[in-house]
C-alpha positions in Angstrom: -15.6 -14.7 -35.0 -15.9 -17.4 -32.3 -12.1 -17.5 -31.8 -12.2 -13.6 -31.4 -15.0 -13.9 -28.8 -12.9 -16.5 -27.0 -9.9 -14.2 -27.0 -11.8 -11.2 -25.6 -13.2 -13.4 -22.9 -9.8 -14.5 -22.0 -8.4 -11.0 -21.9 -11.5 -9.9 -19.7 -10.8 -12.7 -17.2 -7.1 -12.0 -16.8 -7.4 -9.5 -14.0 -10.0 -11.4 -12.3 -7.8 -14.4 -12.4 -4.9 -12.5 -10.9 -7.2 -11.2 -8.1 -8.3 -14.9 -7.4 -4.8 -16.3 -7.5 -3.8 -14.0 -4.3 -3.4 -16.2 -1.3 -1.1 -14.1 0.8 0.2 -10.4 1.1 3.1 -9.6 -1.3 4.1 -8.7 -4.7 2.4 -10.2 -7.9 3.0 -10.1 -11.6 0.4 -8.9 -13.9 0.2 -10.4 -17.4 -0.1 -8.1 -20.4 -3.7 -9.0 -20.7 -4.4 -8.1 -17.1 -2.6 -4.7 -17.6 -4.8 -3.9 -20.5 -7.8 -4.7 -18.5 -6.7 -2.3 -15.7 -6.5 0.4 -18.4 -10.0 -0.3 -19.6 -11.3 0.2 -16.1 -9.8 3.6 -15.8 -12.3 6.5 -15.8 -12.2 8.6 -19.1 -9.8 11.7 -19.1 -11.6 15.0 -18.7 -11.7 17.3 -21.6 -8.4 18.9 -22.3 -6.5 16.3 -20.3 -6.5 13.6 -22.9 -3.3 11.7 -23.6 -2.1 10.7 -27.1 -0.4 7.6 -25.7 -1.9 4.8 -24.0 -1.8 4.6 -20.1 0.9 2.1 -18.9 0.3 -0.2 -16.0 3.3 -1.6 -13.8 4.0 -5.2 -14.5 4.3 -5.8 -10.7 1.6 -4.9 -8.1 1.2 -5.1 -4.4 -1.4 -7.7 -3.4 -3.5 -8.2 -0.2 -5.3 -11.4 0.6 -9.1 -11.6 0.9 -10.0 -10.4 4.3 -13.8 -10.6 3.8 -14.4 -8.4 0.8 -12.2 -9.9 -1.8 -8.4 -9.7 -2.6 -7.0 -6.2 -3.4 -4.3 -5.3 -6.0 -2.7 -1.9 -5.7 -1.5 -1.1 -9.2 0.7 1.9 -10.4 -0.5 3.6 -13.6 1.5 6.0 -15.8 -0.1 8.5 -18.2 1.1 11.6 -19.8 -0.3 13.6 -16.9 1.9 11.6 -14.3 1.6 8.6 -12.2 -1.6 7.3 -10.5 -2.3 4.6 -7.9 -5.5 2.5 -7.9 -7.0 -0.2 -5.7 -8.5 -3.1 -7.5 -10.8 -5.8 -6.1 -12.9 -8.8 -7.3 -16.3 -8.2 -8.8 -18.1 -8.1 -12.3 -16.4 -6.3 -13.6 -13.5 -5.8 -11.0 -14.0 -2.8 -8.9 -11.5 0.1 -9.1 -10.8 2.9 -6.5 -8.4 5.8 -7.2 -5.9 6.4 -4.4 -3.4 8.8 -5.5 -3.4 11.3 -8.6 -0.3 12.8 -10.3 2.3 11.4 -8.0 5.8 10.4 -9.0 6.8 8.5 -6.0 7.1 4.7 -6.4 5.1 2.3 -4.2 7.4 0.2 -1.9 4.8 -1.8 -0.1 1.1 -1.9 0.9 -0.3 -3.1 4.2 -3.9 -4.0 5.4 -4.8 -2.4 8.7 -8.0 -2.0 10.8 -8.1 1.8 10.9 -10.5 3.6 13.0 -11.6 0.7 15.0 -13.3 -2.7 14.4 -11.6 -6.0 13.6 -11.7 -6.0 9.8 -8.5 -5.0 8.1 -10.1 -2.9 5.4 -7.8 0.2 5.4 -4.9 0.5 3.3 -1.4 1.8 4.3 0.6 2.7 1.2 4.3 3.2 1.6 5.9 5.5 -1.0 9.6 6.0 -1.8 10.2 9.7 -1.5 13.8 9.1 -2.4 16.0 6.1 -3.0 16.6 5.8 0.8 13.4 7.3 2.5 9.7 6.6 2.4 6.5 7.7 3.9 3.3 5.8 4.9 -0.1 7.1 3.6 -3.2 5.9 5.3 -6.5 5.3 3.5 -9.9 4.6 5.3 -12.4 2.3 3.6 -15.6 4.1 2.7 -18.8 3.4 4.5 -20.4 2.0 1.2 -19.1 0.7 -2.0 -15.4 0.1 -2.9 -13.8 3.6 -2.1 -11.0 5.0 0.1 -10.3 8.4 1.6 -6.8 9.7 2.7 -6.7 9.9 6.5 -3.1 11.1 7.1 0.5 10.5 6.3 3.4 9.3 8.4 6.5 11.2 7.2 10.0 9.9 7.3 8.6 6.2 7.8 11.7 4.3 6.8 15.2 5.6 6.2 18.4 4.2 5.3 21.9 5.5 5.8 25.2 4.4 4.2 27.5 2.8 6.6 31.3 3.3 6.3 32.0 0.6 8.9 30.2 -1.9 11.0 30.4 0.1 14.1 27.7 2.0 16.2 27.0 4.6 13.6 23.4 5.1 12.7 22.1 3.0 9.7 18.9 4.9 9.6 15.6 3.6 11.0 12.7 1.3 10.3 9.0 1.8 11.6 6.4 -0.5 12.3 2.6 -0.1 12.8 -0.1 -1.9 14.7 -3.8 -1.2 15.4 -4.8 -1.3 19.0 -8.6 -0.8 19.2 -9.3 2.6 17.9 -5.6 3.7 17.9 -2.7 3.2 15.6 0.5 2.5 17.3 3.8 3.6 15.4 7.0 2.0 16.4 10.3 3.5 15.2 13.5 1.4 15.8 16.9 3.1 14.9 19.5 0.8 13.9 23.4 0.7 14.2 25.7 -0.2 11.4 26.6 -3.3 13.3 22.9 -4.6 13.1 21.7 -3.8 16.6 19.1 -1.4 17.8 20.4 1.6 19.7 17.0 3.5 20.4 13.4 3.1 19.8 10.1 5.1 20.3 6.4 4.4 20.2 3.7 6.8 19.5 -0.2 6.4 19.5 -2.5 8.0 16.8 -6.3 8.1 16.5 -8.6 9.1 13.9 -10.5 12.2 14.8 -13.4 12.7 12.2 -11.5 10.6 9.6 -8.1 12.4 10.3 -5.0 11.2 11.9 -4.2 12.9 15.3 -1.4 12.2 17.7 -2.9 10.8 21.0 0.1 9.8 23.3 2.8 7.2 23.6 2.8 3.4 24.0 5.0 0.9 25.6 7.9 -0.6 23.6 7.8 -4.3 22.8 10.1 -6.5 24.8 12.0 -7.4 21.6 12.8 -5.2 18.7 14.1 -7.6 16.1 12.0 -8.1 12.9 11.0 -11.7 13.6 9.6 -10.9 17.1 7.8 -7.8 15.9 6.1 -9.6 13.1 5.0 -12.5 15.5 3.4 -10.1 17.9 1.3 -8.4 15.2 3.5 -5.4 14.0 3.6 -4.7 10.3 
């Protein structure tokens, strides 16, 4: 009985340990014990929506380091009803917030942003692969109380890749970057050539009007458009 209790305690601590191990933004592996604990945190299925098979949690999740309210893991869960995406954070037990229901798109990356003003990066930007070569960015505002998020807008065609037949000046698709500026969100799009350079760029400003994303103008292009310079100046 003592051994069983110790094993249960170890399993219960697996997700908490994974959250506490997060020191920087990026991908993290979830142990089988941590995956099982994520399943145990899910709300029960509504009547008539029960699944015969157990929910499955992706072994790799996107992690965001602690920005004042605990580290966050964004985990993909698959059930017989489709895919779901949850945000998880530290707590006793760990806190869970449902972000997306019944979606089939894969999570490519997650960014922490200060959405709607303020300095704390407590908002989430979840990039979803809508095809093998294109993605969109879904924005989620942190709730005023508790651990909850509300969808505030989607940036379509966020990133796109195109196959290059040669290394010339043909389009290789584009990449997008985001940056918060006071109560605005700046979205930079850089179109690339197959030879590796940038051939055009644009920058749009958005603001949150009653919690929803609305276009508000344009912004100045940064002096350099390479990834290293953009990251150094705060673009994500």
